N, C-alpha and C positions, 0 to 999 in steps of 0.2 A: 660617779652617780649611775652610770648606765653602761658599764663596760661589758661588751659581749665579744665573742670570737668565733673566733673560730675557737682534705677531703680531696660484636666480633664474630668473626666466623669461627666455626668449630675447627679445632686442630685435627689433623688426620692421624691415623694410626701408623706412626713412622716405623716403630720397631718391628711390628709384624710384617708390614709390607717389605721392609728391607731384608728381613731374614729370608723371606721367600726368594727375593731377587738374588741374594748372595748364593743361596743353594743352587739356583738355576744356573748361575754363572761360575760355579766352583771349578769347572774344568778349564776356565780361562783366567789365569792370574791377572792379565791385563784388564780384562773386563771386571774382575772382582775389585781391583784397585780403583777402577773408574766408578764402580757402584758405591764404594766406600766414600770416595770424594763427593759424590752426589748426595749421599746421606748426610755427610758433615755439613754441606752447604744448606741442605733442607732444614736440618735442625737449628742451624744458626738463624735462618730466616724465620722459622716458627718461634724461636725464643724472642727475637726482636719484635715480631708481630704481636705476640701474646703478652709480653711483660715489659715493654719499654716504658720508662717513667716519664710523666709530663715535666718533671723537674730535673731531668738528667740531660745536661747540655751535650753529653757525649753519646746519647742514644742514637740508634739508626733512624735518621729522619725520613727514610723512605716509607715508614709506617707511622700511623697515628699513635700517639701516646695512649697508654692504658692506665686508668686509675687503679689503685691497689684493690679496690672492691670489685673491679670488673675482670680481674685476672682469672682465667680458666684453669681448672685443675691440670689440664694437659700441659700447661706451661712448665710444670716441674720436670717431667721427663725430657721435654724439648731442651730446656735450659741446662739440665744436668748433662745431657749428651753433647750439647754445644760447648760447654765448658771443658768437659773431658777431652773433646776432640781438639780444642784450640788453646786452652789455658787463658783465653781472653777474659780479663776481669769484668768486662761488661756483662758477660754471661753469668759469672758468679754472682754479681750484684742482682741481676734479674732473677736468678735462681732463688736468692734470698727473698725477694719480693714474692715469688710464687709460694715459697714455704710459709711466709707470713700469712698469705691469703688462706692457706689450709690449716692455720693454727698449729704450726710446728716450729716454735721459736728457737729451739735448740739447733735444728737444722738450718734455720734462717741465719742464726748467729755465725755458724760455721761458714756458710756461703758468703755472708757479708765480710767476715774476717779475711777470707781469701782475697776478696776484692780490695779490702783496706790495705792488706800487706803489699798489694801491687800499686797502691797509691790512688785508687779510684775515688774521686771526690764525693760522688753521690752516695756511695756505699758508706762513707764516713758519717754521713748524716743519720742514716738508719741504724748503723751500728752504735753510734753515739746515743741514740734514743734508747736502744736496748740496754746499753751499759747504765744509763740513768735509771732505768726501771729496776736494775739490779742493785742500785744504791751507790754506784760509782760516779758521782757527779763531776769529779775532776776529769775522769776519762771522757765523760760526755762533753764537757766544755772543750777539752783539747781537740776532740774530733770535729766538733762544730767549727772551731777556729781554723783548723787545717782545711776543712771543706770551704769555708768562707774565703780564706786567703787564696784558694785555688780558683775562685770565681763562681762557686756554686751558689745560686740564688737562695735555695732553701737553707744552705749552710749559713748564709748571711742572716736570714730571718731568724733561725734558731739561735744563732749567736746573740742577736739582739734580745731574744727572750732570756737567754742566760745572763746577760749583763743587767737586764731589767730586774730579774727575780733573784739574782745572786746564786745561780746554779753552777757550782764548781768554781766560783770566783766571787770577788767582792762586788756588790751591786754598784753599777756605774751608769747613771741615766744618760750621760753624754755619749758614752760608747754604745749604749742601747739604741739611742736615736741615730747615731752614725750608721749602725748596721741595718736598722730598719729602713733608713733612707736609702741605703745602698740596694737593699732588696726591692724597695718601692720603685726606685729608678729603673730597675730591670723588669718592672711590670707586676710585682707581687701586690695584690690588692689587700691581703691581710696585714702586711707590713704597714701600708698606708693607713689602714684602720687603726692599728695599734698606736701609731704616732698620734692619730686623732684622740684616742682615749687618754694618752699621757697628758696632752694639753687640756683635754676636757675635764679630767678628774682633778688636776692640780695638786696631786699628792707628791709627785716626784719632781715637778717643775712648777713654777707659778702658773696658775690657771690662765689660759688664753683661749677664749671662745672662738676668736677669729681664726687662729691657727687650727683649732679643732675642726671647725667647719670646713676649712680649705682641704684638710686631709681626708675628712669624711667624704667630702664631695668627690675627691679623686677616687677614693675606694669605691664609692657608690657607682661612679661612671664605669668602673671596671667590673661591676656586677656583685659587689660585696653587700649582701643583704643586711648584715649587722650595721654597716655604715648607713644604709638607707633608713633603718629603724632609728638610729641615733639622730640622724638629720631630721627625721620626722618629729622626734621628741623635742628637739631644739626649736623647730618651727612652731610646734604646738605651745611650748612654754614661753616663746619669745626670748630664748637664751642666746645672747650674742647676735641676734638677728631679729628683725621685726616679726612679731607673732603673725602667723598666717596659717589658719586651720586648714584651708584648702590645700596649701602646699604640703602641709604635714600629712594630710590624707593621701595625697599623691605619692609621697614617699612610702607610706605604709602599703599602698596598693601595689607599687612596684615590688616591694619586698615580699608581699603575700603571693603575688603571681610568680615570683621566683622560688616559692616554696617555703618561705619563712612563716612559721605558724604564729609567732607573736605579731608580725606585721599584718597577717591576715586578721587576727583578732582585733588589732587596733583599727584597721580599716572598717571592719564590721561595726565597731563601736562608733566610729565617725558617721557611718550610715544611720545608726540608731539615733544619734544626736541630731540628725538632719543636716549635717555639714556638707555631705555629698548625697546625691540621689540614692534612694533605697534600691535594693536588688531588683525589685519589680520593674524599675525603669528600663525599658528596652534599649535606651541609648547608652547604658553603662556596659562596659566590657564584662564578660562573664567571670573570667579569672578567679579571683579569690571567693566569689559569691558561692561557689560550689563546695568550698571547704567546710567540713564539719569538725569542729573542735571538740575534743574529749578531755576529761580530767587528766592532767599531767602532760598535755600536749605542749603547753607553753612553759618554757624554762629559760633561764639565763645561763648560757654556756660560759666556760672560762677560756681565757686566752692562753694557749699552751703551745709548746713546740710542735712542729708538724713533721709527719713522717711521709716519705715519698716512695 
């Protein structure tokens, strides 16, 4: 009925600065070697700082993870130099992410493949997605499975999607739920949301509103706006729970304030109906009241595999 889904400081000019340093130290082989070691350490640090994935359990935890949309262009040079200097598959994987950001999929595939050949789990997830886009769903499934069995949370989530949708394998809702539950147990909010939709829609398993509400609630507590919206819809309709328009409005408000346009629209609708105070009431939080919805802003996304 209502399935939705699903997502830094500037890097310094390493190469130029180092070239100058090496020229100045050329008369001293010992000093030149030391400078080279310092450069190698610097580019490794920069690569980890600029391109570490939130879903890579093997990333350098000294630095905050970086979403793929927030990777800076300078990460390409840093990660390429780091990988060339060390051969560490983590840097190859992060180089692939950097190439993804600048829309160079061929280079991204080469970098991911280098990490995959070294057995790097997180790279298998992204390389699997790219193989799927090329039409090789069997390779996509195999890579997700390998990543999931290695303990990668996004590998588990994407394997759940593969079993649910029959990507490279026969559809198997029991295995889909198994892997979604594995990812949800590790904190993945979208996996919890997807379990909720499976029980909510009742197409793959018998419909169970109570199970749907429980999983939506878990996902909503973790900040999943789609789960907030679906809980709001269930409160509004009295589906599996006593109808409560004010609780529905609260769920819509939370979703809207977190950036969900459909949630914002539903909350404003509740205000127009008088279920909650109008925007002019100074006691109401500003949040979604400042949102201006335009044609095409509200849409229902699909639940698909995630890239990290």
